[in-house]
C-alpha positions as CSV (number, residue, x, y, z in Angstrom):
1,M,0.0,0.0,0.0
2,P,1.5,3.4,-1.0
3,Q,2.3,5.8,1.9
4,H,0.7,9.2,2.3
5,P,2.9,11.7,0.5
6,E,3.5,13.7,3.7
7,L,5.0,10.6,5.3
8,E,7.5,10.2,2.4
9,A,8.7,13.8,2.6
10,A,11.6,14.9,4.7
11,P,10.4,16.7,7.8
12,I,10.6,20.3,8.9
13,F,12.1,20.3,12.4
14,F,10.7,23.2,14.5
15,F,12.3,23.6,17.9
16,L,11.6,26.1,20.7
17,P,14.4,27.0,23.2
18,A,12.6,27.6,26.5
19,H,13.6,28.6,30.0
20,D,10.8,29.1,32.6
21,E,8.1,29.6,29.9
22,E,5.4,27.5,31.5
23,R,2.7,30.2,30.9
24,T,3.3,30.6,27.1
25,V,5.0,27.5,25.7
26,A,1.9,25.4,25.2
27,A,0.1,28.1,23.2
28,V,3.2,28.6,21.0
29,V,3.5,24.8,20.3
30,G,-0.2,24.8,19.5
31,R,0.3,27.3,16.7
32,I,2.9,25.2,15.0
33,P,1.5,24.0,11.7
34,C,1.2,20.2,11.2
35,S,2.7,20.4,7.7
36,V,4.1,22.9,5.2
37,A,4.2,22.2,1.4
38,G,3.8,18.5,2.0
39,H,6.5,18.3,4.6
40,P,5.4,17.1,8.1
41,V,6.5,19.4,10.9
42,V,8.2,17.9,14.0
43,P,8.0,20.1,17.1
44,L,10.6,19.9,19.8
45,V,11.0,22.0,23.0
46,V,14.5,22.4,24.4
47,D,13.9,23.0,28.1
48,D,17.0,24.8,29.3
49,G,16.9,23.8,32.9
50,S,13.5,25.4,33.8
51,S,12.5,25.6,37.4
52,D,8.8,25.7,36.5
53,G,6.5,23.4,34.5
54,T,7.8,24.3,31.1
55,A,8.6,20.7,30.1
56,R,5.2,19.4,31.3
57,A,3.3,22.1,29.5
58,A,5.2,21.5,26.3
59,A,4.6,17.8,26.4
60,S,0.9,18.2,27.0
61,A,0.7,20.4,23.9
62,G,2.1,17.6,21.8
63,A,5.8,18.5,21.5
64,Q,8.8,16.3,22.1
65,V,10.9,17.6,25.0
66,D,14.6,17.5,25.5
67,R,15.4,18.8,29.0
68,F,18.7,20.1,30.4
69,G,19.3,19.4,34.1
70,T,20.7,22.9,34.5
71,N,20.3,26.2,32.8
72,R,23.1,26.2,30.1
73,G,22.1,29.3,28.2
74,L,20.2,30.2,25.0
75,G,23.2,29.6,22.8
76,A,23.5,26.1,24.2
77,A,19.8,25.4,23.6
78,V,20.0,26.5,20.0
79,R,23.1,24.5,19.4
80,H,21.3,21.4,20.7
81,G,18.2,22.0,18.6
82,L,20.2,22.5,15.4
83,R,22.1,19.3,16.0
84,R,18.9,17.4,16.6
85,G,17.3,18.7,13.4
86,A,20.4,17.8,11.4
87,E,20.3,14.3,12.9
88,V,16.8,13.5,11.7
89,G,17.6,14.6,8.1
90,A,15.2,17.6,8.1
91,V,14.8,19.6,4.9
92,A,14.7,22.7,7.1
93,V,15.4,23.4,10.8
94,V,13.5,26.2,12.3
95,F,13.3,27.8,15.7
96,C,11.7,30.7,17.5
97,D,11.3,31.9,21.0
98,A,8.8,30.2,23.3
99,D,7.5,33.5,24.8
100,G,4.8,34.3,22.3
101,E,6.6,37.2,20.6
102,Y,6.7,35.3,17.2
103,D,4.0,33.5,15.4
104,P,4.7,29.9,14.4
105,R,1.8,30.1,11.9
106,E,4.2,32.1,9.7
107,L,6.4,29.1,9.3
108,D,5.7,28.9,5.6
109,R,7.3,32.3,5.1
110,L,10.5,31.2,6.8
111,V,11.0,28.0,4.9
112,A,9.7,29.1,1.5
113,P,13.2,30.3,0.3
114,I,14.8,27.1,1.5
115,L,12.2,24.8,-0.1
116,A,12.6,26.9,-3.3
117,G,16.4,26.4,-3.3
118,T,17.1,30.1,-3.2
119,A,18.5,30.4,0.3
120,D,20.2,28.3,3.0
121,Y,19.6,30.6,6.0
122,V,16.5,32.7,6.5
123,V,15.9,35.3,9.2
124,G,12.5,36.5,10.0
125,S,12.9,40.3,10.2
126,R,10.7,42.4,12.4
127,F,11.8,45.5,10.5
128,A,11.9,44.5,6.9
129,G,8.2,45.5,6.6
130,G,8.6,48.8,8.5
131,S,9.4,49.9,12.0
132,R,8.3,48.0,15.1
133,R,7.6,49.3,18.6
134,M,10.1,48.0,21.1
135,L,11.2,49.1,24.5
136,P,13.9,51.8,24.1
137,H,16.8,49.8,25.4
138,R,15.9,46.8,23.3
139,W,15.6,49.0,20.2
140,A,19.0,50.7,20.9
141,G,20.7,47.4,21.4
142,N,19.1,45.9,18.3
143,R,20.2,48.8,16.1
144,L,23.7,48.8,17.4
145,L,24.3,45.1,17.0
146,T,22.5,44.9,13.7
147,L,24.7,47.6,12.2
148,A,27.8,45.7,13.5
149,V,26.7,42.4,11.9
150,R,25.7,44.1,8.7
151,A,29.1,45.6,8.4
152,L,30.9,42.4,9.1
153,V,29.0,40.1,6.8
154,R,28.3,42.7,4.1
155,Q,24.7,41.7,3.8
156,A,21.5,43.8,4.0
157,V,20.7,42.6,7.6
158,T,17.8,44.5,9.0
159,D,17.2,42.5,12.2
160,G,20.4,41.0,13.7
161,Q,18.7,39.8,16.9
162,S,15.5,38.2,15.5
163,G,14.4,35.1,17.4
164,Y,12.8,33.4,14.4
165,R,15.1,31.7,11.9
166,A,15.2,28.8,9.5
167,L,18.2,26.8,8.2
168,S,18.5,24.2,5.5
169,G,19.5,20.8,6.7
170,R,23.0,21.3,5.3
171,A,23.4,24.7,7.0
172,A,22.1,23.3,10.3
173,A,24.7,20.5,10.2
174,A,27.5,23.0,9.5
175,A,26.4,25.7,12.0
176,E,28.6,26.5,15.0
177,V,27.3,28.6,17.9
178,A,30.4,29.9,19.6
179,H,29.1,30.6,23.1
180,D,26.3,29.5,25.4
181,F,24.9,32.9,26.3
182,N,23.3,33.7,22.9
183,Y,23.4,32.8,19.3
184,A,22.0,35.6,17.2
185,Q,25.1,37.4,15.9
186,V,27.6,34.6,15.9
187,L,25.3,32.3,14.0
188,T,24.9,34.8,11.1
189,I,28.6,35.5,11.0
190,D,29.4,31.8,11.0
191,L,27.0,30.8,8.2
192,V,27.6,33.7,5.9
193,A,31.4,33.3,6.2
194,K,31.0,29.6,5.2
195,G,29.2,30.7,2.0
196,F,25.6,29.8,2.9
197,R,23.1,32.1,1.2
198,Y,21.3,34.6,3.5
199,A,17.8,35.9,3.1
200,E,15.2,37.7,5.2
201,V,11.4,37.6,5.2
202,P,9.1,40.0,6.9
203,I,7.4,38.7,10.0
204,S,4.9,40.0,12.6
205,Y,5.9,40.6,16.2
206,R,4.3,41.4,19.5
207,R,6.0,42.2,22.8
208,R,5.8,39.5,25.3
209,T,3.1,39.8,27.9
210,E,4.2,36.9,30.2
211,G,7.5,36.3,32.0
212,R,10.7,38.3,31.7
213,S,13.3,38.5,29.0
214,F,16.9,37.5,29.9
215,V,18.2,40.5,27.8
216,R,19.6,43.4,29.9
217,L,21.4,45.8,27.6
218,V,24.7,46.3,29.4
219,P,25.3,42.6,30.4
220,Y,24.1,41.5,27.0
221,L,26.6,43.7,25.2
222,R,29.3,42.7,27.6
223,E,28.7,39.0,26.7
224,V,27.9,39.4,23.0
225,V,30.4,41.9,21.7
226,P,33.6,39.9,22.6
227,A,31.9,36.7,21.2
228,V,31.2,38.5,17.9
229,W,34.8,39.6,17.6
230,R,36.1,36.2,18.5
231,T,33.9,34.5,15.9
232,W,34.8,36.9,13.2
233,R,38.6,36.6,13.9
234,S,38.5,32.8,14.5
235,P,41.1,30.9,12.4
236,H,38.6,28.6,10.7
237,L,36.6,31.5,9.4
238,A,39.6,33.4,8.4
239,E,40.7,30.5,6.3
240,I,37.5,30.5,4.3
241,G,37.3,34.2,4.0
242,G,35.2,35.3,7.0
243,G,37.9,37.0,9.1
244,A,39.6,38.1,5.9
245,G,36.6,40.1,4.9
246,R,35.6,38.1,1.8
247,A,32.4,39.4,0.3
248,A,29.6,36.9,1.0
249,P,26.9,35.8,-1.5
250,A,24.2,38.2,-2.2
251,S,21.3,38.3,0.3
252,S,17.6,39.1,-0.4
253,T,14.6,40.3,1.5
254,L,11.5,38.6,0.2
255,P,8.0,40.2,0.1
256,L,5.1,38.6,1.9
257,S,3.7,37.4,-1.4
258,S,6.7,35.1,-2.0
259,A,5.8,33.0,1.0
260,A,4.7,29.4,0.5
261,R,1.0,28.5,0.5
262,A,-0.9,28.8,3.7
263,T,-0.9,25.8,6.0
264,S,-3.4,24.3,8.4
265,P,-2.6,25.2,12.0
266,R,-2.0,22.4,14.5
């Protein structure tokens, strides 16, 4: 008996790094589509040593859960999720924050360039479609670090700190997250320097209403700026042109109309 086409297609692996997000994670998991363009979507929550019921809430919503015994950091959680996605042979590995700021129902937008073969690494930009309201310190930090990443990778980066991203299976397998604290800037530098094609798509965004972000401007910059510099100057990137300033492949920002067809929510 022939299998259903969706069961024959490589999966899209969608993971949520989460730390103490009991109040939001189930709702976010519940908005992950079951499939996109014939590819089944596999949801995973990486519980980064939560002290609340994050793991229980995620499992009850239908996600697989990988749980760390201690809080390792957002970068470590993303590193783990990328590795898991590569291991299952996913056609795309996608992740977003578990706090409800991003909408998993826009998954088709993120993976459309990857499925079309026009990009390897896609960032959902909160600013590509116009300005967004943010707390002043978050906006200032975002602009500063986005300009820095844009200058380093020579790409039209508009949102260097977006928490909604998609990678091809090949890019996920090659990605290196250089520190445990965060991933945003170092992941982009690493992948662009390795020659993976960068693209952005506009996404919606709303400020979190539950819990508290780990981002504090001064401590964040204290951790991130040295890591960005180390990543850019690291020998393995210099050898392939990253630290040497090689111009990376052209990037693109795709309009909303280029997204894949709508999908049915989970």
